All heavy atoms as TSV, in Angstrom:
chain	resi	resn	atom	element	x	y	z
A	1	MET	N	N	1.794	8.264	5.618
A	1	MET	CA	C	0.879	8.140	4.502
A	1	MET	C	C	-0.518	8.007	5.077
A	1	MET	O	O	-0.789	7.129	5.850
A	1	MET	CB	C	1.252	6.912	3.689
A	1	MET	CG	C	0.250	6.560	2.636
A	1	MET	SD	S	0.835	5.328	1.470
A	1	MET	CE	C	0.701	3.847	2.428
A	2	ASN	N	N	-1.377	8.899	4.677
A	2	ASN	CA	C	-2.765	8.823	5.098
A	2	ASN	C	C	-3.541	8.023	4.084
A	2	ASN	O	O	-3.282	8.086	2.897
A	2	ASN	CB	C	-3.357	10.221	5.237
A	2	ASN	CG	C	-2.772	10.959	6.404
A	2	ASN	OD1	O	-2.388	10.350	7.385
A	2	ASN	ND2	N	-2.674	12.257	6.303
A	3	SER	N	N	-4.490	7.268	4.572
A	3	SER	CA	C	-5.351	6.494	3.688
A	3	SER	C	C	-6.122	7.458	2.797
A	3	SER	O	O	-6.898	8.267	3.277
A	3	SER	CB	C	-6.278	5.645	4.542
A	3	SER	OG	O	-7.383	5.247	3.833
A	4	ALA	N	N	-5.896	7.385	1.496
A	4	ALA	CA	C	-6.527	8.321	0.565
A	4	ALA	C	C	-8.008	8.041	0.417
A	4	ALA	O	O	-8.807	8.953	0.302
A	4	ALA	CB	C	-5.826	8.265	-0.781
A	5	ALA	N	N	-8.365	6.791	0.396
A	5	ALA	CA	C	-9.771	6.441	0.163
A	5	ALA	C	C	-10.335	5.779	1.407
A	5	ALA	O	O	-10.014	4.646	1.701
A	5	ALA	CB	C	-9.888	5.517	-1.036
A	6	GLN	N	N	-11.127	6.501	2.147
A	6	GLN	CA	C	-11.823	5.921	3.289
A	6	GLN	C	C	-13.086	5.274	2.755
A	6	GLN	O	O	-14.004	5.950	2.333
A	6	GLN	CB	C	-12.167	7.014	4.303
A	6	GLN	CG	C	-10.973	7.572	5.032
A	6	GLN	CD	C	-10.602	6.693	6.210
A	6	GLN	OE1	O	-11.462	6.103	6.834
A	6	GLN	NE2	N	-9.329	6.609	6.502
A	7	LYS	N	N	-13.123	3.961	2.733
A	7	LYS	CA	C	-14.259	3.246	2.157
A	7	LYS	C	C	-15.174	2.741	3.269
A	7	LYS	O	O	-14.726	2.394	4.339
A	7	LYS	CB	C	-13.780	2.086	1.301
A	7	LYS	CG	C	-13.003	2.533	0.098
A	7	LYS	CD	C	-12.671	1.373	-0.781
A	7	LYS	CE	C	-11.924	1.863	-2.003
A	7	LYS	NZ	N	-11.571	0.788	-2.885
A	8	THR	N	N	-16.426	2.701	2.965
A	8	THR	CA	C	-17.417	2.172	3.894
A	8	THR	C	C	-18.093	0.968	3.252
A	8	THR	O	O	-18.556	1.057	2.131
A	8	THR	CB	C	-18.477	3.231	4.233
A	8	THR	OG1	O	-17.834	4.366	4.786
A	8	THR	CG2	C	-19.488	2.693	5.216
A	9	MET	N	N	-18.073	-0.142	3.976
A	9	MET	CA	C	-18.741	-1.349	3.510
A	9	MET	C	C	-20.043	-1.481	4.298
A	9	MET	O	O	-20.057	-1.313	5.509
A	9	MET	CB	C	-17.864	-2.573	3.741
A	9	MET	CG	C	-16.582	-2.578	2.959
A	9	MET	SD	S	-15.520	-3.972	3.358
A	9	MET	CE	C	-16.566	-5.345	2.992
A	10	THR	N	N	-21.106	-1.795	3.614
A	10	THR	CA	C	-22.381	-1.946	4.308
A	10	THR	C	C	-23.103	-3.199	3.835
A	10	THR	O	O	-22.912	-3.659	2.729
A	10	THR	CB	C	-23.303	-0.738	4.065
A	10	THR	OG1	O	-23.572	-0.649	2.675
A	10	THR	CG2	C	-22.702	0.550	4.567
A	11	ASN	N	N	-23.879	-3.741	4.711
A	11	ASN	CA	C	-24.882	-4.734	4.358
A	11	ASN	C	C	-26.027	-4.522	5.336
A	11	ASN	O	O	-25.996	-3.590	6.136
A	11	ASN	CB	C	-24.321	-6.164	4.332
A	11	ASN	CG	C	-24.225	-6.842	5.676
A	11	ASN	OD1	O	-24.806	-6.400	6.660
A	11	ASN	ND2	N	-23.489	-7.930	5.744
A	12	SER	N	N	-27.018	-5.352	5.311
A	12	SER	CA	C	-28.200	-5.101	6.129
A	12	SER	C	C	-27.939	-5.211	7.627
A	12	SER	O	O	-28.728	-4.717	8.421
A	12	SER	CB	C	-29.315	-6.057	5.720
A	12	SER	OG	O	-28.887	-7.395	5.918
A	13	ASN	N	N	-26.804	-5.826	8.050
A	13	ASN	CA	C	-26.577	-6.058	9.466
A	13	ASN	C	C	-25.515	-5.170	10.106
A	13	ASN	O	O	-25.508	-5.005	11.312
A	13	ASN	CB	C	-26.181	-7.515	9.708
A	13	ASN	CG	C	-27.286	-8.471	9.305
A	13	ASN	OD1	O	-28.451	-8.173	9.480
A	13	ASN	ND2	N	-26.911	-9.604	8.751
A	14	PHE	N	N	-24.597	-4.608	9.336
A	14	PHE	CA	C	-23.525	-3.836	9.952
A	14	PHE	C	C	-22.933	-2.833	8.974
A	14	PHE	O	O	-23.115	-2.918	7.780
A	14	PHE	CB	C	-22.429	-4.761	10.480
A	14	PHE	CG	C	-21.656	-5.468	9.400
A	14	PHE	CD1	C	-20.486	-4.922	8.902
A	14	PHE	CD2	C	-22.096	-6.677	8.881
A	14	PHE	CE1	C	-19.778	-5.573	7.903
A	14	PHE	CE2	C	-21.392	-7.329	7.886
A	14	PHE	CZ	C	-20.225	-6.773	7.397
A	15	VAL	N	N	-22.182	-1.873	9.538
A	15	VAL	CA	C	-21.430	-0.897	8.758
A	15	VAL	C	C	-19.987	-0.985	9.227
A	15	VAL	O	O	-19.714	-0.973	10.427
A	15	VAL	CB	C	-21.966	0.537	8.978
A	15	VAL	CG1	C	-21.083	1.552	8.283
A	15	VAL	CG2	C	-23.393	0.649	8.497
A	16	LEU	N	N	-19.050	-1.095	8.284
A	16	LEU	CA	C	-17.634	-1.212	8.604
A	16	LEU	C	C	-16.892	-0.075	7.933
A	16	LEU	O	O	-16.884	0.026	6.710
A	16	LEU	CB	C	-17.086	-2.564	8.118
A	16	LEU	CG	C	-15.595	-2.812	8.303
A	16	LEU	CD1	C	-15.247	-2.837	9.788
A	16	LEU	CD2	C	-15.199	-4.118	7.650
A	17	ASN	N	N	-16.273	0.796	8.717
A	17	ASN	CA	C	-15.479	1.895	8.181
A	17	ASN	C	C	-14.016	1.495	8.158
A	17	ASN	O	O	-13.496	0.989	9.151
A	17	ASN	CB	C	-15.648	3.156	9.025
A	17	ASN	CG	C	-17.032	3.739	8.915
A	17	ASN	OD1	O	-17.580	3.812	7.828
A	17	ASN	ND2	N	-17.605	4.146	10.024
A	18	ALA	N	N	-13.342	1.727	7.039
A	18	ALA	CA	C	-11.918	1.421	6.922
A	18	ALA	C	C	-11.140	2.332	7.867
A	18	ALA	O	O	-11.426	3.526	7.954
A	18	ALA	CB	C	-11.449	1.618	5.485
A	19	PRO	N	N	-10.156	1.785	8.586
A	19	PRO	CA	C	-9.382	2.615	9.507
A	19	PRO	C	C	-8.458	3.574	8.753
A	19	PRO	O	O	-8.057	3.304	7.621
A	19	PRO	CB	C	-8.560	1.591	10.294
A	19	PRO	CG	C	-8.448	0.425	9.385
A	19	PRO	CD	C	-9.726	0.401	8.576
A	20	LYS	N	N	-8.144	4.683	9.382
A	20	LYS	CA	C	-7.201	5.645	8.833
A	20	LYS	C	C	-5.802	5.235	9.292
A	20	LYS	O	O	-5.565	5.008	10.479
A	20	LYS	CB	C	-7.535	7.052	9.334
A	20	LYS	CG	C	-6.621	8.106	8.780
A	20	LYS	CD	C	-7.050	9.470	9.267
A	20	LYS	CE	C	-6.101	10.511	8.710
A	20	LYS	NZ	N	-6.458	11.849	9.202
A	21	ILE	N	N	-4.877	5.118	8.341
A	21	ILE	CA	C	-3.511	4.698	8.652
A	21	ILE	C	C	-2.592	5.903	8.513
A	21	ILE	O	O	-2.559	6.549	7.464
A	21	ILE	CB	C	-3.053	3.568	7.712
A	21	ILE	CG1	C	-3.962	2.359	7.888
A	21	ILE	CG2	C	-1.591	3.226	7.959
A	21	ILE	CD1	C	-3.722	1.258	6.898
A	22	THR	N	N	-1.853	6.203	9.575
A	22	THR	CA	C	-0.907	7.309	9.558
A	22	THR	C	C	0.487	6.758	9.832
A	22	THR	O	O	0.697	6.075	10.830
A	22	THR	CB	C	-1.273	8.354	10.629
A	22	THR	OG1	O	-2.616	8.789	10.410
A	22	THR	CG2	C	-0.346	9.545	10.566
A	23	LEU	N	N	1.429	7.028	8.924
A	23	LEU	CA	C	2.795	6.559	9.072
A	23	LEU	C	C	3.674	7.664	9.644
A	23	LEU	O	O	3.428	8.855	9.412
A	23	LEU	CB	C	3.362	6.133	7.711
A	23	LEU	CG	C	2.631	5.013	6.986
A	23	LEU	CD1	C	3.306	4.733	5.652
A	23	LEU	CD2	C	2.561	3.762	7.825
A	24	THR	N	N	4.722	7.257	10.365
A	24	THR	CA	C	5.719	8.222	10.822
A	24	THR	C	C	6.550	8.655	9.617
A	24	THR	O	O	6.475	8.052	8.540
A	24	THR	CB	C	6.653	7.604	11.878
A	24	THR	OG1	O	7.431	6.574	11.256
A	24	THR	CG2	C	5.872	7.035	13.064
A	25	LYS	N	N	7.371	9.664	9.795
A	25	LYS	CA	C	8.226	10.141	8.709
A	25	LYS	C	C	9.182	9.031	8.261
A	25	LYS	O	O	9.402	8.843	7.060
A	25	LYS	CB	C	9.006	11.379	9.165
A	25	LYS	CG	C	9.798	12.047	8.095
A	25	LYS	CD	C	8.888	12.659	7.057
A	25	LYS	CE	C	9.696	13.492	6.078
A	25	LYS	NZ	N	8.905	13.856	4.918
A	26	VAL	N	N	9.733	8.281	9.185
A	26	VAL	CA	C	10.644	7.180	8.848
A	26	VAL	C	C	9.905	6.102	8.059
A	26	VAL	O	O	10.402	5.614	7.039
A	26	VAL	CB	C	11.290	6.581	10.120
A	26	VAL	CG1	C	12.061	5.316	9.809
A	26	VAL	CG2	C	12.193	7.605	10.793
A	27	GLU	N	N	8.725	5.735	8.499
A	27	GLU	CA	C	7.934	4.730	7.785
A	27	GLU	C	C	7.579	5.210	6.384
A	27	GLU	O	O	7.634	4.443	5.426
A	27	GLU	CB	C	6.660	4.411	8.569
A	27	GLU	CG	C	6.919	3.687	9.876
A	27	GLU	CD	C	5.714	3.650	10.785
A	27	GLU	OE1	O	4.837	4.535	10.698
A	27	GLU	OE2	O	5.646	2.713	11.611
A	28	GLN	N	N	7.237	6.479	6.257
A	28	GLN	CA	C	6.913	7.043	4.945
A	28	GLN	C	C	8.131	7.001	4.029
A	28	GLN	O	O	8.017	6.657	2.854
A	28	GLN	CB	C	6.418	8.485	5.084
A	28	GLN	CG	C	6.015	9.117	3.773
A	28	GLN	CD	C	4.861	8.404	3.095
A	28	GLN	OE1	O	3.806	8.251	3.679
A	28	GLN	NE2	N	5.066	7.964	1.868
A	29	ASN	N	N	9.310	7.319	4.576
A	29	ASN	CA	C	10.542	7.271	3.782
A	29	ASN	C	C	10.844	5.853	3.306
A	29	ASN	O	O	11.280	5.648	2.170
A	29	ASN	CB	C	11.723	7.834	4.572
A	29	ASN	CG	C	11.655	9.337	4.723
A	29	ASN	OD1	O	10.988	10.024	3.950
A	29	ASN	ND2	N	12.332	9.861	5.728
A	30	ILE	N	N	10.621	4.869	4.156
A	30	ILE	CA	C	10.840	3.463	3.777
A	30	ILE	C	C	9.869	3.076	2.659
A	30	ILE	O	O	10.267	2.452	1.668
A	30	ILE	CB	C	10.681	2.528	4.997
A	30	ILE	CG1	C	11.834	2.766	5.978
A	30	ILE	CG2	C	10.633	1.071	4.564
A	30	ILE	CD1	C	11.641	2.104	7.324
A	31	CYS	N	N	8.611	3.453	2.795
A	31	CYS	CA	C	7.623	3.154	1.749
A	31	CYS	C	C	8.010	3.817	0.432
A	31	CYS	O	O	7.906	3.195	-0.636
A	31	CYS	CB	C	6.237	3.614	2.177
A	31	CYS	SG	S	5.487	2.566	3.424
A	32	ASN	N	N	8.456	5.061	0.499
A	32	ASN	CA	C	8.880	5.767	-0.715
A	32	ASN	C	C	10.059	5.063	-1.380
A	32	ASN	O	O	10.087	4.918	-2.605
A	32	ASN	CB	C	9.239	7.219	-0.401
A	32	ASN	CG	C	8.033	8.053	-0.053
A	32	ASN	OD1	O	6.901	7.698	-0.355
A	32	ASN	ND2	N	8.259	9.172	0.612
A	33	LEU	N	N	11.025	4.637	-0.588
A	33	LEU	CA	C	12.190	3.928	-1.118
A	33	LEU	C	C	11.768	2.632	-1.805
A	33	LEU	O	O	12.209	2.341	-2.925
A	33	LEU	CB	C	13.187	3.633	0.008
A	33	LEU	CG	C	14.410	2.818	-0.369
A	33	LEU	CD1	C	15.309	3.620	-1.307
A	33	LEU	CD2	C	15.174	2.388	0.862
A	34	LEU	N	N	10.905	1.865	-1.162
A	34	LEU	CA	C	10.440	0.603	-1.733
A	34	LEU	C	C	9.611	0.831	-3.000
A	34	LEU	O	O	9.747	0.091	-3.981
A	34	LEU	CB	C	9.631	-0.183	-0.700
A	34	LEU	CG	C	10.444	-0.697	0.495
A	34	LEU	CD1	C	9.514	-1.265	1.558
A	34	LEU	CD2	C	11.469	-1.716	0.068
A	35	ASN	N	N	8.772	1.849	-2.993
A	35	ASN	CA	C	7.987	2.180	-4.191
A	35	ASN	C	C	8.895	2.619	-5.334
A	35	ASN	O	O	8.685	2.218	-6.484
A	35	ASN	CB	C	6.963	3.276	-3.887
A	35	ASN	CG	C	5.740	2.747	-3.179
A	35	ASN	OD1	O	5.251	1.677	-3.491
A	35	ASN	ND2	N	5.255	3.503	-2.226
A	36	ASP	N	N	9.909	3.425	-5.027
A	36	ASP	CA	C	10.864	3.867	-6.055
A	36	ASP	C	C	11.603	2.679	-6.651
A	36	ASP	O	O	11.773	2.582	-7.871
A	36	ASP	CB	C	11.865	4.874	-5.490
A	36	ASP	CG	C	11.238	6.220	-5.175
A	36	ASP	OD1	O	10.101	6.485	-5.631
A	36	ASP	OD2	O	11.890	7.010	-4.457
A	37	TYR	N	N	12.053	1.742	-5.794
A	37	TYR	CA	C	12.749	0.557	-6.282
A	37	TYR	C	C	11.838	-0.270	-7.190
A	37	TYR	O	O	12.256	-0.708	-8.265
A	37	TYR	CB	C	13.250	-0.312	-5.121
A	37	TYR	CG	C	13.864	-1.590	-5.639
A	37	TYR	CD1	C	15.168	-1.593	-6.095
A	37	TYR	CD2	C	13.117	-2.763	-5.716
A	37	TYR	CE1	C	15.735	-2.758	-6.612
A	37	TYR	CE2	C	13.668	-3.920	-6.232
A	37	TYR	CZ	C	14.976	-3.910	-6.675
A	37	TYR	OH	O	15.515	-5.051	-7.201
A	38	THR	N	N	10.589	-0.467	-6.751
A	38	THR	CA	C	9.638	-1.243	-7.545
A	38	THR	C	C	9.436	-0.611	-8.918
A	38	THR	O	O	9.438	-1.311	-9.939
A	38	THR	CB	C	8.297	-1.352	-6.799
A	38	THR	OG1	O	8.529	-1.964	-5.525
A	38	THR	CG2	C	7.292	-2.176	-7.574
A	39	ASP	N	N	9.295	0.711	-8.953
A	39	ASP	CA	C	9.118	1.414	-10.232
A	39	ASP	C	C	10.330	1.243	-11.133
A	39	ASP	O	O	10.199	0.958	-12.332
A	39	ASP	CB	C	8.855	2.898	-9.998
A	39	ASP	CG	C	7.496	3.165	-9.376
A	39	ASP	OD1	O	6.618	2.271	-9.427
A	39	ASP	OD2	O	7.315	4.270	-8.828
A	40	LEU	N	N	11.535	1.416	-10.573
A	40	LEU	CA	C	12.752	1.275	-11.364
A	40	LEU	C	C	12.929	-0.152	-11.875
A	40	LEU	O	O	13.323	-0.368	-13.026
A	40	LEU	CB	C	13.975	1.697	-10.546
A	40	LEU	CG	C	14.094	3.187	-10.274
A	40	LEU	CD1	C	15.218	3.458	-9.274
A	40	LEU	CD2	C	14.330	3.951	-11.564
A	41	TYR	N	N	12.664	-1.132	-11.027
A	41	TYR	CA	C	12.757	-2.533	-11.418
A	41	TYR	C	C	11.826	-2.825	-12.593
A	41	TYR	O	O	12.223	-3.450	-13.569
A	41	TYR	CB	C	12.427	-3.444	-10.231
A	41	TYR	CG	C	12.497	-4.911	-10.561
A	41	TYR	CD1	C	13.679	-5.613	-10.366
A	41	TYR	CD2	C	11.392	-5.596	-11.064
A	41	TYR	CE1	C	13.758	-6.964	-10.679
A	41	TYR	CE2	C	11.464	-6.942	-11.379
A	41	TYR	CZ	C	12.655	-7.622	-11.181
A	41	TYR	OH	O	12.730	-8.953	-11.499
A	42	ASN	N	N	10.588	-2.375	-12.478
A	42	ASN	CA	C	9.607	-2.639	-13.538
A	42	ASN	C	C	9.965	-1.915	-14.835
A	42	ASN	O	O	9.674	-2.426	-15.916
A	42	ASN	CB	C	8.201	-2.275	-13.069
A	42	ASN	CG	C	7.664	-3.293	-12.080
A	42	ASN	OD1	O	8.026	-4.470	-12.121
A	42	ASN	ND2	N	6.826	-2.851	-11.172
A	43	GLN	N	N	10.595	-0.759	-14.741
A	43	GLN	CA	C	11.055	-0.063	-15.944
A	43	GLN	C	C	12.188	-0.840	-16.609
A	43	GLN	O	O	12.231	-0.975	-17.832
A	43	GLN	CB	C	11.514	1.351	-15.610
A	43	GLN	CG	C	10.383	2.288	-15.272
A	43	GLN	CD	C	10.883	3.635	-14.778
A	43	GLN	OE1	O	12.052	3.984	-14.945
A	43	GLN	NE2	N	9.990	4.397	-14.157
A	44	LYS	N	N	13.113	-1.335	-15.785
A	44	LYS	CA	C	14.266	-2.057	-16.321
A	44	LYS	C	C	13.868	-3.410	-16.907
A	44	LYS	O	O	14.386	-3.830	-17.934
A	44	LYS	CB	C	15.319	-2.253	-15.228
A	44	LYS	CG	C	16.578	-2.909	-15.726
A	44	LYS	CD	C	17.656	-2.946	-14.665
A	44	LYS	CE	C	18.920	-3.583	-15.224
A	44	LYS	NZ	N	20.012	-3.575	-14.258
A	45	TYR	N	N	12.959	-4.093	-16.243
A	45	TYR	CA	C	12.556	-5.436	-16.665
A	45	TYR	C	C	11.118	-5.425	-17.190
A	45	TYR	O	O	10.309	-6.288	-16.850
A	45	TYR	CB	C	12.694	-6.417	-15.504
A	45	TYR	CG	C	14.108	-6.533	-15.011
A	45	TYR	CD1	C	14.502	-5.932	-13.820
A	45	TYR	CD2	C	15.066	-7.222	-15.747
A	45	TYR	CE1	C	15.814	-6.019	-13.372
A	45	TYR	CE2	C	16.370	-7.315	-15.308
A	45	TYR	CZ	C	16.747	-6.709	-14.122
A	45	TYR	OH	O	18.039	-6.801	-13.694
A	46	HIS	N	N	10.809	-4.467	-18.020
A	46	HIS	CA	C	9.452	-4.309	-18.534
A	46	HIS	C	C	9.009	-5.476	-19.406
A	46	HIS	O	O	7.821	-5.639	-19.671
A	46	HIS	CB	C	9.311	-3.004	-19.316
A	46	HIS	CG	C	10.249	-2.900	-20.480
A	46	HIS	ND1	N	9.963	-3.432	-21.710
A	46	HIS	CD2	C	11.475	-2.335	-20.581
A	46	HIS	CE1	C	10.972	-3.196	-22.526
A	46	HIS	NE2	N	11.908	-2.532	-21.873
A	47	ASN	N	N	9.960	-6.319	-19.842
A	47	ASN	CA	C	9.595	-7.462	-20.696
A	47	ASN	C	C	9.195	-8.696	-19.888
A	47	ASN	O	O	8.853	-9.716	-20.458
A	47	ASN	CB	C	10.756	-7.807	-21.633
A	47	ASN	CG	C	12.033	-8.132	-20.874
A	47	ASN	OD1	O	12.166	-7.775	-19.709
A	47	ASN	ND2	N	12.977	-8.782	-21.531
A	48	LYS	N	N	9.228	-8.614	-18.555
A	48	LYS	CA	C	8.803	-9.751	-17.723
A	48	LYS	C	C	7.288	-9.927	-17.849
A	48	LYS	O	O	6.550	-8.958	-17.988
A	48	LYS	CB	C	9.150	-9.492	-16.250
A	48	LYS	CG	C	10.628	-9.366	-15.967
A	48	LYS	CD	C	11.126	-10.653	-15.440
A	48	LYS	CE	C	12.593	-10.475	-15.059
A	48	LYS	NZ	N	13.215	-11.686	-14.748
A	49	PRO	N	N	6.808	-11.174	-17.792
A	49	PRO	CA	C	5.360	-11.403	-17.922
A	49	PRO	C	C	4.553	-10.795	-16.768
A	49	PRO	O	O	3.435	-10.364	-16.959
A	49	PRO	CB	C	5.219	-12.916	-17.944
A	49	PRO	CG	C	6.514	-13.463	-17.484
A	49	PRO	CD	C	7.551	-12.403	-17.656
A	50	GLU	N	N	5.105	-10.763	-15.580
A	50	GLU	CA	C	4.418	-10.205	-14.412
A	50	GLU	C	C	5.279	-9.098	-13.814
A	50	GLU	O	O	6.444	-9.324	-13.493
A	50	GLU	CB	C	4.195	-11.280	-13.346
A	50	GLU	CG	C	3.256	-12.376	-13.735
A	50	GLU	CD	C	1.799	-11.953	-13.653
A	50	GLU	OE1	O	1.478	-11.081	-12.830
A	50	GLU	OE2	O	1.003	-12.496	-14.432
A	51	PRO	N	N	4.741	-7.901	-13.629
A	51	PRO	CA	C	5.537	-6.846	-12.985
A	51	PRO	C	C	5.719	-7.142	-11.499
A	51	PRO	O	O	4.933	-7.876	-10.894
A	51	PRO	CB	C	4.689	-5.592	-13.189
A	51	PRO	CG	C	3.293	-6.096	-13.338
A	51	PRO	CD	C	3.416	-7.450	-13.989
A	52	LEU	N	N	6.780	-6.575	-10.939
A	52	LEU	CA	C	7.022	-6.681	-9.504
A	52	LEU	C	C	5.934	-5.894	-8.792
A	52	LEU	O	O	5.620	-4.767	-9.162
A	52	LEU	CB	C	8.399	-6.104	-9.164
A	52	LEU	CG	C	8.830	-6.174	-7.704
A	52	LEU	CD1	C	9.008	-7.620	-7.265
A	52	LEU	CD2	C	10.143	-5.409	-7.520
A	53	THR	N	N	5.324	-6.502	-7.773
A	53	THR	CA	C	4.266	-5.855	-7.008
A	53	THR	C	C	4.725	-5.723	-5.571
A	53	THR	O	O	5.177	-6.695	-4.968
A	53	THR	CB	C	2.963	-6.681	-7.060
A	53	THR	OG1	O	2.568	-6.816	-8.428
A	53	THR	CG2	C	1.855	-6.021	-6.286
A	54	LEU	N	N	4.606	-4.519	-5.022
A	54	LEU	CA	C	4.991	-4.254	-3.640
A	54	LEU	C	C	3.765	-4.373	-2.768
A	54	LEU	O	O	2.724	-3.773	-3.047
A	54	LEU	CB	C	5.581	-2.849	-3.537
A	54	LEU	CG	C	5.927	-2.362	-2.142
A	54	LEU	CD1	C	7.042	-3.213	-1.530
A	54	LEU	CD2	C	6.330	-0.899	-2.178
A	55	ARG	N	N	3.884	-5.164	-1.709
A	55	ARG	CA	C	2.817	-5.275	-0.713
A	55	ARG	C	C	3.444	-5.084	0.661
A	55	ARG	O	O	4.407	-5.765	1.000
A	55	ARG	CB	C	2.140	-6.638	-0.800
A	55	ARG	CG	C	1.366	-6.820	-2.082
A	55	ARG	CD	C	0.557	-8.106	-2.056
A	55	ARG	NE	N	-0.261	-8.211	-3.225
A	55	ARG	CZ	C	0.078	-8.881	-4.320
A	55	ARG	NH1	N	1.242	-9.493	-4.384
A	55	ARG	NH2	N	-0.743	-8.933	-5.352
A	56	ILE	N	N	2.898	-4.177	1.416
A	56	ILE	CA	C	3.427	-3.868	2.751
A	56	ILE	C	C	2.390	-4.278	3.785
A	56	ILE	O	O	1.226	-3.924	3.661
A	56	ILE	CB	C	3.759	-2.372	2.863
A	56	ILE	CG1	C	4.805	-1.975	1.826
A	56	ILE	CG2	C	4.243	-2.034	4.269
A	56	ILE	CD1	C	5.066	-0.496	1.735
A	57	THR	N	N	2.834	-5.020	4.781
A	57	THR	CA	C	1.939	-5.420	5.872
A	57	THR	C	C	2.547	-4.969	7.179
A	57	THR	O	O	3.721	-4.613	7.265
A	57	THR	CB	C	1.736	-6.953	5.905
A	57	THR	OG1	O	2.996	-7.568	6.161
A	57	THR	CG2	C	1.139	-7.456	4.633
A	58	GLY	N	N	1.771	-5.007	8.204
A	58	GLY	CA	C	2.280	-4.627	9.513
A	58	GLY	C	C	1.381	-5.168	10.594
A	58	GLY	O	O	0.356	-5.786	10.339
A	59	GLY	N	N	1.798	-4.948	11.799
A	59	GLY	CA	C	1.006	-5.412	12.934
A	59	GLY	C	C	1.336	-6.854	13.256
A	59	GLY	O	O	2.409	-7.359	12.954
A	60	TRP	N	N	0.402	-7.507	13.850
A	60	TRP	CA	C	0.594	-8.892	14.299
A	60	TRP	C	C	0.294	-9.831	13.150
A	60	TRP	O	O	-0.834	-10.201	12.910
A	60	TRP	CB	C	-0.305	-9.168	15.495
A	60	TRP	CG	C	0.056	-8.364	16.680
A	60	TRP	CD1	C	-0.483	-7.165	17.045
A	60	TRP	CD2	C	1.062	-8.654	17.629
A	60	TRP	NE1	N	0.130	-6.698	18.170
A	60	TRP	CE2	C	1.090	-7.600	18.568
A	60	TRP	CE3	C	1.959	-9.700	17.783
A	60	TRP	CZ2	C	1.968	-7.561	19.639
A	60	TRP	CZ3	C	2.833	-9.666	18.864
A	60	TRP	CH2	C	2.834	-8.610	19.761
A	61	VAL	N	N	1.351	-10.183	12.410
A	61	VAL	CA	C	1.202	-11.130	11.306
A	61	VAL	C	C	1.916	-12.417	11.618
A	61	VAL	O	O	2.814	-12.486	12.402
A	61	VAL	CB	C	1.732	-10.560	9.971
A	61	VAL	CG1	C	0.725	-9.583	9.401
A	61	VAL	CG2	C	3.073	-9.916	10.119
């Protein structure tokens, strides 16, 4: 998955460019599976006050 929106943050002292994230085919498949599950869950339990939100992290956490 390539970062769709490359954002640039600026202020008077510095410029910060968002890094481009590239996933392997396996990582992309895992993300797709998790996104599909989240969508199906939210469709099935649409009456819940808060929808299920998927957040993926990586690296040194």
